[in-house]
C-alpha positions, 0 to 999 in steps of 0.5 A: 667347749674349749675357747681356741686362742693364738697358741694352738695355731702358732708355732714356736721353735721352728725352724726353717730347712736349709736346702744348702746343706741338706743337698752337700749331704745328699751329694756325699750320701748319694752321688746318683742324685748329683745331676738333679741336685746341680740342676736347680736350684731351691729356696730353703723352706720358713716355717709357717705359723698359722696351723688352721690356715696349714691345714684347710689350705692341704684339703683346698688343694687335694687332688686339684692342680695349683692353679685350680686350688689356688682359684677356689682357695683365694676365693674361700679366702675373700669370703672374708673380706675384713681378715687376713685368714678366718679363725677356726670360729668363723670357719664354724660359723658360716653356712655349709653353701656359702663355702660350696659356693667358692668351689669347694666339693660337699666332701672339702667344705665339711673338712675343713670345718670337721678342723675348725671344730677339733681346733675349737675343742682341742687347742691343747693337743694343736698348740702341742704339735711342734713338740711332737716326733714325725710319727706322732704328729700324723697320727694326731693330724689323720685322728680329723675326718678329712686330713690322711697321711698327704696332708699330714705329710704336706703339714709336715714338710711345709709349716714344721719344716721336718726334713724327713719325709718323703711323700710317695703317695704324691703323684708329682714326686711318682712323677719326677721320681719315674723321668728322672730314673727313666721308669717306663711305670710310675713307680710303686711307694715301696720301690720308692722307700726302698730307694730312699734309704740313702737319702734320710735324713732328708728325703723332703729336700729331694721331694722339692726337686722330684716336683721341680723336675716336672711340675716347678717349683711346689707353690700353694 
């Protein structure tokens, strides 16, 4: 087993995503978005450097409301009172039932351990994530049992600040899209992807606005 050093969880070249720059582009590429873009002020995205934290946090937040997920996530962190955040070694060493005691489902507790195992055994892979293109990152992450497309997309958006991610399976984005375009039904992914063609390469920013429309700012 390889030891995971700090490099395996750190980004070195990731830059913040300028919402202002994206909005300027989107106004020109799709004027139909202008009322949405004028409705809110959204802050720039800033990169995160702890890849392990980003992925395990996304597991906690899967299919939960933000408030409920944050409660569980805070309890998870509190298991390690002497640290700001547990390392992969910490997670591998804790009892499975102890993880579940904070409110994690059986499967989520196992998924978090799966991520820890991969970070410990393949540190070079996770050190190089920032150097990969979006699809290669997705393909790499979804090999970990429990990490699906949504989790990989959240990692791209909020950890690496990739500008052109459109999570069409996210219910908040779907509802925002539905509301803005006054649709009677939740849109299907193919419909959303077709509409989003005009927004490339800044679909991440449009996603932030759709979240904000009905659910408030996206918060971990």
